[in-house]
N, C-alpha and C positions, 0 to 999 in steps of 0.2 A: 590449269583452269580449262578443262575440256568438257564442260557440261553439254555443249552443243554437238551432239552426235546423232545423226539421223539415218534411218533406212530410207533409201530413195530408189525411184525408178526413172530411167531416162525416158522422158516423154517425147522429146524432139531433139534431133541431132543433125542439123542440116550442114552439109559440107561447105556451103557458102558463108556460114556464120562462124565466128570465133568462139562462140559459146553454145552450150546445150541447155535445154530446159529440163529440170528435174522435178519430179513429183514427190511431195511429202504429204501423204494423206490427200486432201483436196487442194492443198496449196501447191505453188510451184516456185522454183528458184532458178535463176540463170547461174550457170557455173562454167568455168573454163573447161574446155574439152581436155580429155586425157587419152593416152594411147589405148586403143582397143575399144573405145566408147562406141555404143551402138544403140539404136532405139530398142526400148523394152528391157535393156540390161538393168539389173538390180545391183545395188552397192550400198556402202556406208560412207557418208561424208561427215566432216567435222568443220565447225566454224569456231574460231577462237573468240571468246567473249570480248576481248580487246579489239577485235575486228568489226564489231557491231556498233554503228553510230546510232544515236537516238536524237530525234528532233521533234519539236512540238507542232510544227506545221509541215505541209508538203514542201519538199526542198526545191521544187521546180525542175528544170532540166539540169541533170548532173550526169557524170560519167558512170556512176554506179548503176548496175543493171537491176538491182533489187531494192525497191522502195516499197516497204511493207507496212500498210496501215494496221494499227493494233492498239492495245492498251497495256498499261503497267499492271502486272499481277502482284508483284511485291518488290521491296527494296531491302537489301541486307548490307550492312557495313562489313567490309572485310579489310584486312591490312593493306591491300592494294588500292582501296577506294570504296566504291559502292557497286554491288552486283544488282542489276535490275533485271528481274524476270518479266518477260513480255509475252503476250499472246498475240500472234500475228498470223493466225491460221494454224499455227503450231507453236509450241513453247520455245522461246529463244532467250538466251541470257546475254546481257551486255555488261561490260565492265567500264566504269567511268570514274573520274575523280569526284570527290565529295562536292567540290566547287561547281562542277558541271551539273550535278544533280540538283544543287541548290538553285543555280541560275535557270534551269529548265522548270523549276517548281514541280518536280516529279513527286507524285503520290499515287497510292493504289487507285486504280481505275482511270487514271489520266489517259486521255487519247494521245497517242504518239505515232511517229513513223520510225521504223527501224530501217537502216540503210546498210546493205552488205554488198561489197564489190564482188563480182563474179569470180575474180582471181583469188579471193580470200576463202573460197569454198574448196576444201581439200579432200580428195578421195582417200579413204583409209585403205591402205594396202596391207593385207595380212602377211605377216612375216613369220617364218619359222626358221629356227637356227638349230644346227646340229654341231656339237663340238665334242671333242675327245680330250681327255686329260691324261697327262703323264706325270709321274711323280719323280722328283729329283731328290736324292739323299746323299749322304756322305760316301756311299759305296757305288754311286752311279745312278743311272736313269732306269725307272720302271715304266716302260712305255705302255700305252693303252692296250696293246695286244696282249701283253702279259697280265694286265689287270683283268681283261676279259677272260683269260685262261683261268685265273684264280676264281673268278665268279662261276665259271663253268664247273670247276672242281667242287665248289661249295654246293651248287645246284644239283650236280650229279651224284655227289656223295663219295666219290673216290677218284683217284688219279687215273686209273685205267678206264673208267666210264667217261671221264672228261676227254681223254685221248681219243676214244672211239667217237665221241660227239664231234670233236674238232677235226677228225680225219688225220691224226698224226700217230706215230708209233708211241708205244709206252716209253721207250728210251728217250725220244724227243721231249715228251711231256715231263719226264723225270729231269732232263737237263734244264728245262725251263724253270 
């Protein structure tokens, strides 16, 4: 359930505070700082729908840094409960139990407040992985270097052309 994914710009990142202010369009969110954060930086953050609380009135003084006034756009039953799509200056999805939605008397257009703790806002860190595969068979191991060699033979069209491409002698290529 990762519908809440946002492009953000760091608007304010004061060293004296434990949180930073992020801009999402014209709205802003408080988020926990992360390594390398700086004013003006751009990034992508995620907020899990189960980390979004909904209440019918302003909650007063609470520890959560993000108390966002808005309204209900739609409600959808899902196996986990009810997904509530909110408009709070940006589109935000909350996940709650059916009982909670009933008790709050949620309906399309209802005025609500969404509450999100700053520590629930997570920076999306792009990952890339490189891996090499070896094949094991009844006659031993075919390591990734030999697989690359076979691909080079296929690409170049001959054993001698593959040997030249890889910078080895024809005899070494033949032994491989």
